[in-house]
PyMOL commands that place a pseudoatom at each C-alpha (Angstrom):
pseudoatom trace, name=CA, resn=MET, resi=1, chain=A, elem=C, hetatm=0, pos=[23.708, 211.466, -145.870]
pseudoatom trace, name=CA, resn=ALA, resi=2, chain=A, elem=C, hetatm=0, pos=[24.533, 209.364, -142.826]
pseudoatom trace, name=CA, resn=LEU, resi=3, chain=A, elem=C, hetatm=0, pos=[22.869, 208.467, -139.560]
pseudoatom trace, name=CA, resn=ILE, resi=4, chain=A, elem=C, hetatm=0, pos=[25.618, 208.342, -136.942]
pseudoatom trace, name=CA, resn=ASP, resi=5, chain=A, elem=C, hetatm=0, pos=[26.439, 208.541, -133.271]
pseudoatom trace, name=CA, resn=ASN, resi=6, chain=A, elem=C, hetatm=0, pos=[29.997, 209.912, -133.297]
pseudoatom trace, name=CA, resn=VAL, resi=7, chain=A, elem=C, hetatm=0, pos=[31.190, 212.011, -130.343]
pseudoatom trace, name=CA, resn=ASP, resi=8, chain=A, elem=C, hetatm=0, pos=[34.224, 213.427, -132.194]
pseudoatom trace, name=CA, resn=LEU, resi=9, chain=A, elem=C, hetatm=0, pos=[32.067, 214.659, -135.064]
pseudoatom trace, name=CA, resn=LEU, resi=10, chain=A, elem=C, hetatm=0, pos=[29.504, 216.135, -132.671]
pseudoatom trace, name=CA, resn=ASN, resi=11, chain=A, elem=C, hetatm=0, pos=[32.320, 218.028, -130.950]
pseudoatom trace, name=CA, resn=GLN, resi=12, chain=A, elem=C, hetatm=0, pos=[33.206, 219.563, -134.344]
pseudoatom trace, name=CA, resn=ILE, resi=13, chain=A, elem=C, hetatm=0, pos=[29.634, 220.644, -135.049]
pseudoatom trace, name=CA, resn=PHE, resi=14, chain=A, elem=C, hetatm=0, pos=[28.951, 222.014, -131.564]
pseudoatom trace, name=CA, resn=ASP, resi=15, chain=A, elem=C, hetatm=0, pos=[30.980, 224.490, -129.523]
pseudoatom trace, name=CA, resn=GLY, resi=16, chain=A, elem=C, hetatm=0, pos=[29.673, 222.926, -126.309]
pseudoatom trace, name=CA, resn=PHE, resi=17, chain=A, elem=C, hetatm=0, pos=[26.664, 221.447, -124.558]
pseudoatom trace, name=CA, resn=VAL, resi=18, chain=A, elem=C, hetatm=0, pos=[24.303, 222.466, -121.757]
pseudoatom trace, name=CA, resn=PRO, resi=19, chain=A, elem=C, hetatm=0, pos=[21.914, 220.509, -119.548]
pseudoatom trace, name=CA, resn=CYS, resi=20, chain=A, elem=C, hetatm=0, pos=[18.241, 221.188, -120.275]
pseudoatom trace, name=CA, resn=ASN, resi=21, chain=A, elem=C, hetatm=0, pos=[14.934, 220.643, -118.508]
pseudoatom trace, name=CA, resn=ALA, resi=22, chain=A, elem=C, hetatm=0, pos=[12.102, 218.481, -119.860]
pseudoatom trace, name=CA, resn=ARG, resi=23, chain=A, elem=C, hetatm=0, pos=[10.924, 221.386, -122.054]
pseudoatom trace, name=CA, resn=LYS, resi=24, chain=A, elem=C, hetatm=0, pos=[14.407, 221.588, -123.641]
pseudoatom trace, name=CA, resn=ALA, resi=25, chain=A, elem=C, hetatm=0, pos=[15.251, 224.910, -121.971]
pseudoatom trace, name=CA, resn=PRO, resi=26, chain=A, elem=C, hetatm=0, pos=[18.815, 225.312, -120.620]
pseudoatom trace, name=CA, resn=THR, resi=27, chain=A, elem=C, hetatm=0, pos=[19.089, 224.861, -116.859]
pseudoatom trace, name=CA, resn=VAL, resi=28, chain=A, elem=C, hetatm=0, pos=[22.244, 226.968, -116.486]
pseudoatom trace, name=CA, resn=LYS, resi=29, chain=A, elem=C, hetatm=0, pos=[22.521, 230.743, -116.553]
pseudoatom trace, name=CA, resn=GLN, resi=30, chain=A, elem=C, hetatm=0, pos=[24.497, 232.287, -119.395]
pseudoatom trace, name=CA, resn=TRP, resi=31, chain=A, elem=C, hetatm=0, pos=[24.284, 228.984, -121.301]
pseudoatom trace, name=CA, resn=ASN, resi=32, chain=A, elem=C, hetatm=0, pos=[26.009, 230.512, -124.313]
pseudoatom trace, name=CA, resn=ILE, resi=33, chain=A, elem=C, hetatm=0, pos=[29.100, 231.092, -122.160]
pseudoatom trace, name=CA, resn=ASN, resi=34, chain=A, elem=C, hetatm=0, pos=[28.803, 228.331, -119.537]
pseudoatom trace, name=CA, resn=HIS, resi=35, chain=A, elem=C, hetatm=0, pos=[28.702, 225.311, -121.805]
pseudoatom trace, name=CA, resn=THR, resi=36, chain=A, elem=C, hetatm=0, pos=[30.614, 222.098, -121.270]
pseudoatom trace, name=CA, resn=ALA, resi=37, chain=A, elem=C, hetatm=0, pos=[31.871, 219.004, -123.085]
pseudoatom trace, name=CA, resn=LEU, resi=38, chain=A, elem=C, hetatm=0, pos=[29.428, 216.373, -124.326]
pseudoatom trace, name=CA, resn=THR, resi=39, chain=A, elem=C, hetatm=0, pos=[30.867, 213.784, -121.941]
pseudoatom trace, name=CA, resn=ASN, resi=40, chain=A, elem=C, hetatm=0, pos=[29.664, 215.929, -119.012]
pseudoatom trace, name=CA, resn=VAL, resi=41, chain=A, elem=C, hetatm=0, pos=[26.004, 215.956, -120.091]
pseudoatom trace, name=CA, resn=ILE, resi=42, chain=A, elem=C, hetatm=0, pos=[25.506, 212.851, -122.215]
pseudoatom trace, name=CA, resn=LYS, resi=43, chain=A, elem=C, hetatm=0, pos=[24.260, 210.747, -119.284]
pseudoatom trace, name=CA, resn=SER, resi=44, chain=A, elem=C, hetatm=0, pos=[21.409, 213.211, -118.858]
pseudoatom trace, name=CA, resn=ASN, resi=45, chain=A, elem=C, hetatm=0, pos=[18.264, 212.600, -120.877]
pseudoatom trace, name=CA, resn=ASN, resi=46, chain=A, elem=C, hetatm=0, pos=[18.036, 216.290, -121.753]
pseudoatom trace, name=CA, resn=TYR, resi=47, chain=A, elem=C, hetatm=0, pos=[20.864, 218.386, -123.098]
pseudoatom trace, name=CA, resn=GLY, resi=48, chain=A, elem=C, hetatm=0, pos=[21.304, 220.874, -125.883]
pseudoatom trace, name=CA, resn=GLY, resi=49, chain=A, elem=C, hetatm=0, pos=[24.165, 221.743, -128.190]
pseudoatom trace, name=CA, resn=ILE, resi=50, chain=A, elem=C, hetatm=0, pos=[25.592, 225.175, -128.927]
pseudoatom trace, name=CA, resn=ILE, resi=51, chain=A, elem=C, hetatm=0, pos=[26.018, 224.872, -132.699]
pseudoatom trace, name=CA, resn=ASN, resi=52, chain=A, elem=C, hetatm=0, pos=[29.237, 226.109, -134.252]
pseudoatom trace, name=CA, resn=GLU, resi=53, chain=A, elem=C, hetatm=0, pos=[28.609, 228.943, -136.728]
pseudoatom trace, name=CA, resn=LYS, resi=54, chain=A, elem=C, hetatm=0, pos=[30.286, 226.848, -139.440]
pseudoatom trace, name=CA, resn=TYR, resi=55, chain=A, elem=C, hetatm=0, pos=[27.180, 224.627, -139.529]
pseudoatom trace, name=CA, resn=VAL, resi=56, chain=A, elem=C, hetatm=0, pos=[23.457, 224.980, -140.192]
pseudoatom trace, name=CA, resn=CYS, resi=57, chain=A, elem=C, hetatm=0, pos=[20.829, 222.673, -138.670]
pseudoatom trace, name=CA, resn=ILE, resi=58, chain=A, elem=C, hetatm=0, pos=[17.386, 221.880, -140.040]
pseudoatom trace, name=CA, resn=ASP, resi=59, chain=A, elem=C, hetatm=0, pos=[15.242, 220.236, -137.350]
pseudoatom trace, name=CA, resn=CYS, resi=60, chain=A, elem=C, hetatm=0, pos=[12.466, 218.018, -138.742]
pseudoatom trace, name=CA, resn=ASP, resi=61, chain=A, elem=C, hetatm=0, pos=[9.963, 216.498, -136.328]
pseudoatom trace, name=CA, resn=ASP, resi=62, chain=A, elem=C, hetatm=0, pos=[7.372, 215.015, -138.698]
pseudoatom trace, name=CA, resn=PRO, resi=63, chain=A, elem=C, hetatm=0, pos=[7.640, 212.409, -141.472]
pseudoatom trace, name=CA, resn=ALA, resi=64, chain=A, elem=C, hetatm=0, pos=[6.573, 214.803, -144.238]
pseudoatom trace, name=CA, resn=SER, resi=65, chain=A, elem=C, hetatm=0, pos=[9.334, 217.327, -143.518]
pseudoatom trace, name=CA, resn=ILE, resi=66, chain=A, elem=C, hetatm=0, pos=[11.914, 214.571, -143.006]
pseudoatom trace, name=CA, resn=ASN, resi=67, chain=A, elem=C, hetatm=0, pos=[11.032, 213.123, -146.411]
pseudoatom trace, name=CA, resn=MET, resi=68, chain=A, elem=C, hetatm=0, pos=[11.084, 216.555, -148.053]
pseudoatom trace, name=CA, resn=VAL, resi=69, chain=A, elem=C, hetatm=0, pos=[14.565, 217.433, -146.738]
pseudoatom trace, name=CA, resn=THR, resi=70, chain=A, elem=C, hetatm=0, pos=[15.844, 213.930, -147.538]
pseudoatom trace, name=CA, resn=ASP, resi=71, chain=A, elem=C, hetatm=0, pos=[14.566, 214.261, -151.116]
pseudoatom trace, name=CA, resn=VAL, resi=72, chain=A, elem=C, hetatm=0, pos=[16.258, 217.660, -151.547]
pseudoatom trace, name=CA, resn=VAL, resi=73, chain=A, elem=C, hetatm=0, pos=[19.532, 216.307, -150.129]
pseudoatom trace, name=CA, resn=LYS, resi=74, chain=A, elem=C, hetatm=0, pos=[19.447, 213.336, -152.514]
pseudoatom trace, name=CA, resn=THR, resi=75, chain=A, elem=C, hetatm=0, pos=[18.334, 215.160, -155.677]
pseudoatom trace, name=CA, resn=GLN, resi=76, chain=A, elem=C, hetatm=0, pos=[20.742, 218.067, -155.141]
pseudoatom trace, name=CA, resn=LYS, resi=77, chain=A, elem=C, hetatm=0, pos=[23.538, 215.679, -154.030]
pseudoatom trace, name=CA, resn=LEU, resi=78, chain=A, elem=C, hetatm=0, pos=[24.207, 217.762, -150.926]
pseudoatom trace, name=CA, resn=ASN, resi=79, chain=A, elem=C, hetatm=0, pos=[26.683, 216.783, -148.252]
pseudoatom trace, name=CA, resn=CYS, resi=80, chain=A, elem=C, hetatm=0, pos=[24.672, 216.322, -145.111]
pseudoatom trace, name=CA, resn=LEU, resi=81, chain=A, elem=C, hetatm=0, pos=[24.851, 214.671, -141.722]
pseudoatom trace, name=CA, resn=ALA, resi=82, chain=A, elem=C, hetatm=0, pos=[21.491, 213.403, -140.456]
pseudoatom trace, name=CA, resn=ILE, resi=83, chain=A, elem=C, hetatm=0, pos=[21.125, 212.496, -136.789]
pseudoatom trace, name=CA, resn=LYS, resi=84, chain=A, elem=C, hetatm=0, pos=[18.031, 210.793, -135.422]
pseudoatom trace, name=CA, resn=THR, resi=85, chain=A, elem=C, hetatm=0, pos=[16.475, 212.491, -132.416]
pseudoatom trace, name=CA, resn=THR, resi=86, chain=A, elem=C, hetatm=0, pos=[13.681, 211.384, -130.110]
pseudoatom trace, name=CA, resn=LYS, resi=87, chain=A, elem=C, hetatm=0, pos=[11.171, 213.310, -132.256]
pseudoatom trace, name=CA, resn=GLY, resi=88, chain=A, elem=C, hetatm=0, pos=[12.632, 213.160, -135.759]
pseudoatom trace, name=CA, resn=VAL, resi=89, chain=A, elem=C, hetatm=0, pos=[15.881, 214.055, -137.516]
pseudoatom trace, name=CA, resn=HIS, resi=90, chain=A, elem=C, hetatm=0, pos=[18.389, 216.914, -137.360]
pseudoatom trace, name=CA, resn=PHE, resi=91, chain=A, elem=C, hetatm=0, pos=[20.037, 217.618, -140.724]
pseudoatom trace, name=CA, resn=TYR, resi=92, chain=A, elem=C, hetatm=0, pos=[23.438, 219.334, -140.483]
pseudoatom trace, name=CA, resn=PHE, resi=93, chain=A, elem=C, hetatm=0, pos=[25.033, 221.185, -143.375]
pseudoatom trace, name=CA, resn=LYS, resi=94, chain=A, elem=C, hetatm=0, pos=[28.366, 222.992, -143.587]
pseudoatom trace, name=CA, resn=ASN, resi=95, chain=A, elem=C, hetatm=0, pos=[27.736, 226.749, -143.717]
pseudoatom trace, name=CA, resn=GLU, resi=96, chain=A, elem=C, hetatm=0, pos=[29.906, 227.798, -146.650]
pseudoatom trace, name=CA, resn=LYS, resi=97, chain=A, elem=C, hetatm=0, pos=[29.083, 231.511, -146.296]
pseudoatom trace, name=CA, resn=LYS, resi=98, chain=A, elem=C, hetatm=0, pos=[29.932, 231.505, -142.584]
pseudoatom trace, name=CA, resn=GLN, resi=99, chain=A, elem=C, hetatm=0, pos=[27.278, 234.088, -141.697]
pseudoatom trace, name=CA, resn=ALA, resi=100, chain=A, elem=C, hetatm=0, pos=[25.502, 232.813, -138.623]
pseudoatom trace, name=CA, resn=THR, resi=101, chain=A, elem=C, hetatm=0, pos=[22.128, 234.043, -137.476]
pseudoatom trace, name=CA, resn=LYS, resi=102, chain=A, elem=C, hetatm=0, pos=[21.510, 233.863, -133.758]
for i in range(1, 102): cmd.bond("trace and resi %d" % i, "trace and resi %d" % (i + 1))
show_as sticks, trace
zoom trace
């Protein structure tokens, strides 16, 4: 498990990015089609990623859930990327079955 800030890796996990408002809602119409590169939105305080279906994200916003997921990752020796957010941690796992739910 690693805490990183790596643009190349983020571009592998996400198909694109969209600007968002303060409530984290996309500010562009057809955001699933009209997404852009991270470099175009990173200067904004609010943006969202369109996750690639090859990955699964678990979003933890409280210490108890962060600790629980961290414990599972460690005890099960799972490969995981953990990225700190303003509220908590996003845990990214490779989706081996490649069946995305949207």
